[in-house]
N, C-alpha and C positions, 0 to 999 in steps of 0.2 A: 738160300741165304736167310739169315735171321732178319727181323725187322729193325729199322732204326729206332732207337729210343726217341720219344717225342720231344726233341729239342727244337727251340726256336728262340725268338727274341722278344722280351717284354715291351709292350707298347707304352708302359707306364714309366719304367726307369731304364730300359735298354739292356738289362741283364739277361742272362740265358734262362729260358723257361724249360721245364720238363713236363710233358703231358699237359701243356697249357697253363701250368702254374709257375710263376716267377720264383726262382731260387733265392732272390734277394729280398724283394718286397712283398711276396706272396700274392701279387696280382694274378687273377684268373682270366686268361684270354678265352676267345671264343672257339676253343677246341682245335687250335692249330696243331696238327700232328703230322709228322712225316713218317710214312711207312715205306720201306724199300720194296719195290716190286719183286716178285718171285724170279729167280734166275732162269733164263731160257734153257731149254733142253740142249740146244747146240750153241756153243759159245762162238761168237763172231768177233771180228776186230772192233766193231762198234755196236754197242747195245742201244737199241732204240725202244723207248717206252711210249705206248699209246697215251694220248692226252686229249681230254675233253673237259668241259667246265664242271658238269655235275652228273652224278648218277652212274657213270660207267667205271672209269679207272681213276679219274681225278676230279676233285671238287674244291671249292673255295670255302674256307671257314674263317671268318674274321679277317678277310683280305689275304689269307695265306693259302697256299696250295696244300691239299690233303691227298697224299698218294696212298692208295689202298693196295694191299698185297693181293696175290692170286687167290682164286676161289677154291672150293673143295668139291669132290665128286662123291657119288654113292656107288657101291659095288652091287651088281645084280646077282642073281642066283646062277647064272650061266653066262658063258661067253657070248652067246647069241643075244640074250636079253641085254647084256651090257652094250653090245655093239649097236642094237636098235635104239636103246635109250640114249646112248652117246650121240648117235647121228641126229636123233630128234632134238636133243638139247642144242647141238651145234647149229642146226637149221633155225631153231627158235632164237638163239642168241644173235646169229647173223641178221635175222629179220628185225630184231629189236634195235640192234646197232644201226642198221640202215634207216629204220624209221626215225630213230633219235636224231641222226645227223641230217636227214632230209627235212625234218621239222625245224631243227635248231638253226640251220644255216640257210633256210629259205623263208622263214617266217618274219625276219627282220627283228627278232627279239633283241631288246636292248640289254646286253650283258656286259660284264667287265671287259672281256676280250674274246673275239670270235675267231677261232683259228681252225683251218682245215689242213690236216697234215697228210701228205701223200708220200709215196715211196720216193718221189723225185725231190731233189733239194729245192727246186723252185716251187715250194708249197704255196697254194693259194690262200690268201689271208683277207678277211673282211674286218675293217676297223670299226670301232664303236661309233654309234650315231653322233657322239659328241665330237668326233674328229672330222677333218675335211674329207670331202667326197673323193678327192684325188689320192689314190693310195701311193705311198712311197715305193720305190723299186726295192724288191727283195735282193739282197746281196747274195750271189751264188758262188762267189769265189773271193779270194783275198789272202794276203800273206799273214803269218802270225803277228799279232799286235794290232790287227784290225778289229778286234772284238769291240772296242769302244765305238767305232764307226758303225759297226753292225747294229749294235743296240740303239744308238742315237738315231740312225737313219730309219730304223724300224720301230721307233718308239710307240707309234699308235697301236701296234699289234698287242702290246702288253699293258696298255693303259688301264688302270683300275678305276673305273668310273664310280664304283660305290664308295671309294675313299674321298670323293670330292665333297667338301663341306666348308662353309664359311667359318673361319676361326672365331671363337668366342673370346671374351675378355679373359686374360690370364688370371689364374687364381692363386699363383704361388705367393707365399707370404715372405717378403724380404725383410721383415722387421727383426728377425732373429739372427741375421748375419750382416756383416759389413762389407762383404764382397760378393761377386756374382757367382751363383750356382747355375750350372748348365740347365737351362729351362727356357721355354718360350716366354717372351715378353710381348703380349698382344694387347693392342689398344683398338677399340671400336668407335672412338669418337673423332677419327680423322677423316679426311676427304677420300682416302683410299682404304681398301679392305684387304684382308688376307684370306686366300683360299687354300685350304689344306688338301693335298692330293698325293698320289703315289704312283710308282711304276715298279714293275718286277721283271726280272729275266729268269725264266724257268728252263734250265738246261735240258730237261726231258722233252722240251718242245724246240730244241735247237734247230731242227730242219727248217723252221720258218725264218731263221736268221741267216742261212747260208751254210755251205758245206764245211766251212772252217769254224763255225760257231761251236764253242765247247759244250759238251753235254754233262760234264761233271761239276756244274756250278749253279747255284741258286742265289739270286740277289734280290733283296727287298729294300726299296727306298721310299721314304716319306719326305715330302718337300713342300714348301709354300709357293704360291703364285700371287701376284698382286692383282687387284680388281679396282674398277672405277677410277682408273688413272689412264685414260686412253692414249695420251701422248707418251707414256712411259712403259706401258705394259709389255709391248713386244720386245724391246731391247732388254729390259730387266728380266722378264720371264725366260727369254731365250738363254740369257747368261746363267741364270740359276739352273735351268735344266742341263745345259752343257757342263756345268761344274759338277753336277751329280755323277757324271760319267767317270769321274776319277776312280770310282770303285772298280771299274772295268780295268783300268791301268794297274790297280793293285793286284787284281787277279792275274794279269799278264806276268807280273813279277813273281807272285807267290806260286803259280802253277808249276814252276820249275821244280819245286819241292813236293808237289802233290803226287801221291802214289795212285795207282790204278784203282785201289779199293776205297779211296777217299773222295769226299764231295766237299767243294768249297762253298761256304755260306758267307755271303756278303751282307752286312747289315749297315744301313745308312740312314741317318736322320739329319734334317736341316732345321736348325732353330732360328726363329726370329729373336735376336738378342736385344734389339732396341728399335723403336720406331717412333717418329713424330712427323710433323709436316715438312721437316727439312732433311732428315736423315733416316735411312733404313740400313740396319746391319744384320748380317746373317752368318751363322756358324755351321759349317758342314762337318759332320762327325762320321768317320768311316771306321768300320771294324771288319776284319776278315778272319774266318774260322775254318779249320780243317775238321771234318767229322767222318767217322767210319764205324762199322759194326764192332771193331776191336777196341774202340776207345769209349770210355764210360760217358764222356760228355764232349761236346765240341771244344776244340782247343784254339784259343786266340793266337793268331800268328802274325797279324799286322794291325796297326791302328794309327790313325793320324787325323788331323783336322785341317780345314781350309776356311777362308773367310771371304765375304764380299761386303762392301760398304758403298752406299749410293747417296748422291745428292738428289733428293726427291723434288727439287725445283727444276733441275736440268736433266736428270736421268743419267748423269755421268758417274762413273765409278770413282770413289774417293781413294786417293793414294795415302799411304801412311805419312802423317806430318813429320817434319824434321824434328829430331831430338835436340833439345836445348842444352842438355848436360853432356859431359864427355862420355865416351863409350865405357870406360872403366866404372864411372859413377853409376851409369845406367845399369850395367850388368850387376853391380853390387846391390842396387835397389831391387832388381829383378830376382836375384837369387834369394835375398832376404824375404821378399813377399811370397815367392813360390813355396819356400819351406814353411812359412808361417800359415799360409792359407790351405796348404795341402798336407801338412804334417809329414813332410818328406825331406830328403836330403838330395837335392838335384846333383850336387857335386860327387855323389857316390856313383852316378851314372855317366856324367860327362864332366870333363875338366873345364876350367875357366878359359884355357887357350882354345879349346874346341868351341865353346860357347861364343867367344869373340869372333872366331873364324866364321861360324854359321850365321852370326848376327850380321856380319859384313857381307855374307853371301845371300842374304835375303830369306833365311829360314825362320825368321820371326814373323808371326802373323798378328793381326790386331783387329778388334771390332769394339764398337760401343756397347755398353750395357747400362742398366739402371743406376750403377754406382760410379760410372766413369768410363774407363777404357780397359779392355782385357788384352794383355800381351801374351801370346802363346809361342813357345819354342817347339818346333817339330823336329824330333830326332830323325836323322837321315834313314833312308830305306824303310820308312813307315814303321819304325820300331816303337813309336809312342810319342807323347808330347807332354809338356808342362805348361801351365798357364797361371796367371795371377791378375787380379784387379789392381789398377794403378790410377792415380789422379792425373788426368790429362794436363791440368794446369801446371803440374810439376815437371812434366817431361816433354810436352809438345810445344812447338813454336806457335805463337799466337798468329 
């Protein structure tokens, strides 16, 4: 098989990157490249790829997996020489692999994720030193649709410790716009802090997640956690982590259309859209892509957003306040602002009748931002979304 083109996702703007360079903003990542492993000689029902952290078949670059293709051999002058050299190389290679795993998984080295994969589905797994000593049970069976539970229950296995960093003050310049642009709004002068972290699911290591965990999927998620708020951390951080798992539900829906030669790439980023001593708002941004050797670049097949808003005095989730104006007036304002702020025509994609029905069905999300409140309409079946900034004093009950 030919190699995958080096496509991934830009950490700066979220667009697709090729060979580590963003196709939108030109940002250069740290060499995140995906290469498809060589096709095995005998095709089986399930292709299993070897997985390690560095130096053998897989490594991490900039927090992304780097999958390297098969190696090359040298021809000898005779069949005998070739046989001897091949045998010696095999023995040497096996010795190196054995020594590598023996050192890596017995030395207590603090790496992003330490995984030992065996031929059995009950693969032994060692969590990062930053995780609890008690290992969660590896799910070895389950019905289709359990993918979310598999990933969430085995979260420690794929935790990326090197992504852990205390968020710095946001540098985005809001002076040139009058409405919110999807970006982090970070403050460092509050009683609580924001910790940026990440998790990933690598389908090539699916045996660590159970026999029904899919192998044709790769998901990368960056998300925040709160610090220095002891009475609130557990409930809020657990809710944030659980909400990131929606990307797994997107895969469950999309995989029906995924062909055998395609890989599903899930890209997820969680933004802090507003924070002060009283309120914390978050935006969950989900994208799903199909990629294959036959396609020039990954193809976006699903996209949606979700939100969480918290009262930072009580730790309780804030529900959307009541709307003071009529449904018709609210939708007229929403349509007008969406078109103005996004230079689009929302009614070209959805009718007013459908908008009203979805509004009454709860398919409108909301979150606070530096300009007021953002109202987002999520198109059903993860087909996209529209949003606009509105004045909460004009639409929300006091």
